[in-house]
N, C-alpha and C positions, 0 to 999 in steps of 0.2 A: 624361415629357419637359416640358421646360420652355422658357422663350425665353431667347435669350441674345443682351442687347439689341446695337443699333448703334453704337459709339462715335462721336462728333463728331471725324473726323477733323481738324478744326482745333484739336482743342483734347489731342488727346491723343497720348503718347509710345509706339511698339509696343517689346516686348523681346521677341524670340523666339528660343527654345530651337532646335537644329536636327533629332538623330538625335533619333527615337522623337518627335518632335511638330512638325516641318514633313516629315520625311523617315522612312517606313519605316524599323524596323530590321533591316538587312540582316547577314550572317554575320559578317563584317569591314567596318570602316570604311573599306574603299578600296571595297566592295563595291557602297556604297548609289547609289540611283537617284533623280536630280535630274529631276521633269516639268518639261518646256522652260516648259509654261502656268505655273510655280512661280514662273521667274525673271521672267516677263511681268509677276505680277501683284504681285513685291515690286518690282519698278521703279513698277508704278505707283501701290503702295501710297505709296513713299518719295514721288513725288511729291504726292500728295492731300496725304499730311501735313506737308510741308513739310522732307522731311529727319529728321522725328524716327522715324527706325525702325532697330533693332540687331538683330543676330542675338548671342547670348548663346549658348555653347556649351563644352563640353570642348575640342574641336579648336582645332589654332591659326588663328591667321590668315590665314597663306599658305596652311593644307588650306581653309580658309573661303573664300578671296580664288580660290583654283581649283574648287570644288566648282561655286558660282556665275558662275563667269567667263561671260559678261564682264562681269554687274554685280559692282561693288562697294561693300560697305554698310559705314558705321560697324559695328563690334564689337568684342566680348572675346572672346578665346581662352583656352585651357586654364584654365579656371575663373577668370578674372577675372584672372589672373597676367600678360596683355595688354590693355591698352585701347585703342583708337583708335577718339573721337569722329568723327574726320576722316576719311571713307575714302580721302583724297587724302593722306594722312599717311602718313610713311614707319613700318613696323612697328619697334616697338621693342621690346625683353625683358627681365624683370627679370634682371639681372646676378647670381644665386643661382645658383650650378654647386650641383648635386646632390653631396653629400660621396663619395667613391671608395666608401668602406666600408658608407656606407648604399644607393649604388646597387647594388651589388653582392649584400647582403644583400636587396633588393625583388628584384632580377633572376632569383636563386635559388629565388625561389616559384614560378618559370614552370617546372618539372620534367616534367613530361607531356605529353602529345602532346596536342595540339588545343588547349596556352594560349601566348601568343606576348606580348612586349616591345613596344611601341609606345615608340619613342624621339621625343618632341616638344620636345627641346631642354631648353627650360622646365618640365616634368616627365615624371614617366613611368606609363605605363598598361600595365598587366596583364589582359591580354583572357581569357576563361576559357568563352566560348558555347558553341563547340565541345566542352566534357569531354561526354562521357556524363555524369557525375557533377558537376556542376556549383557543388563546394561546396570551399571554401578548408582548410586546416587553422588551424584560430582560434590554438591556441599561437605557430606560425609567423608570420599574421599580426599577432598583437598583440607579439610579441618585435618586428616592425620596426616597429609603429605608436610603439612606447616610445622606438624608436632613430631614429626620425625627431624623434619632438616636441624630444628633447636637442640635436638640429642645428635646430630651425626650422621642420622641414617637419611634414607631416601626411597622412593618410592620408583619400583617400574611395573610400565604397564604392555603386557604381554598378548599372547593369543589367548583370550578369556582366563588371563592369570592377572594378578595382582600382586607384586613381590616386596618383600619389607627388606632393606639391606643395608652395612653399612656405606656410607657416603666412600665416595671416592674409587671406588671398586670396579670394572664392570669387564667384560669382554676384553675389550679394547686393552686395558692395562694387562689382562694376562696375555693377550697376544704378544704386546712390548715386551713383558718380561721373559717370553719363553725366547723371543729372537737376540735377545743379548748373549746366548748360553747355548754351546751344543748340545744334539746336534744342530739347533734351526739356526746359531747367527753365520754371518755370510750368507744366506741361503734366500730365494726369492720366497715371500710367505704366500698359500693360497690357502682363503677362509670360503668357506661353505658354511650359509646360514639362511634363514627365512622369518625371520619377526625383527619385531620393533626395541626386542635386546641384545639383536646380532649388527646393530646398526653402528654402536660404539666400536666395534671390529672393524667394520667394513671403512669407518671413517679415518683409521690408522692406519690402511692399506696404503694408500697415496703416498704418505710420507714415506715409505717403507720400499718402496717399488713394487707391491704384490696384487694380486691377484683375485677379485671377488667372484664367487658364483653364486646370486639367490635363486634359492628355490619356490617356488609358489607366485611370488611377486616381483617387482622392481624394485632397488636400493639403492641410493647414494653411494658411491664407491663400488657398486658391483655391474663390471663390462659385461658380465654373462648371467643370462638367466634360463633354470629348467622349470618344467611346469610342476613336476612332483620329485620326494624322495626317490620311487623307483627308479626317476630318468637320473639321476644323481648315483645311486646305487650303480647302474647301469656304464654310468661313466667312467668310474671308478674299475668297475670290470673289466668293463674294454680295457681299460691304462693298464692293467696287470696282465691279460692276455695273451699279448704276444711276445716270445722271448725277447732279449735284447740285441741281436740281429735280426732280428726282422723290422721291416719298417710299419709303424705305427698310419692306424690309418683314421681320419679328423673324425670327429663325432659329431652328431648332429645337436643344436645347442638353442633357444633362442637368444638373441642379442639385445641389449638396449641399444 
């Protein structure tokens, strides 16, 4: 075990993935549970870091707002396809519709019981966590990937999910966009993530002098690792527990 340092909340910009990072993975996206104390902690963290807190997720912004209601935060949704630095701004969508033929080819991959398509409008997600044998046919996925590339789209491989999204957008591009504007600009970015889709955000931290915390497994660019979302939630709570006049004690975590 090693020590995960408590960052200076006045100098840090927090970027946090949701599923598998803040929240425990569930069988379906709609069956996740949000602990009420997490909403309280995120609200307090936003206050303590002067608003420099954003959620960065594969979920849409509408879904993020619903999940954490009544709390509304700056957020990036659909793997960087939606970016909202101001939580009071209206939600905008990238106007790049998925071509009909490509949509049909992707949807056709969901041809076994236990697979389902989540239509996020700006992206499509194929979930296959419920399959007894959670593997996708490599040849058909490769064919969809090639068709997507020709149309200006890309496939993201996540934890038992395959997502079709516009090319050139990811969690790394979203993090960079946030860091150009207040209240994030001039701070040290701290990103927490757990999945292959989060590797894009971990990859940009080095050039920004940032801090990476991975959940459940190690990733290049993440100096620290905690075993589970519960551990990350406890770490966040620990950061907020002392008053500003008290000395923070170190928190144990796994470090690569």
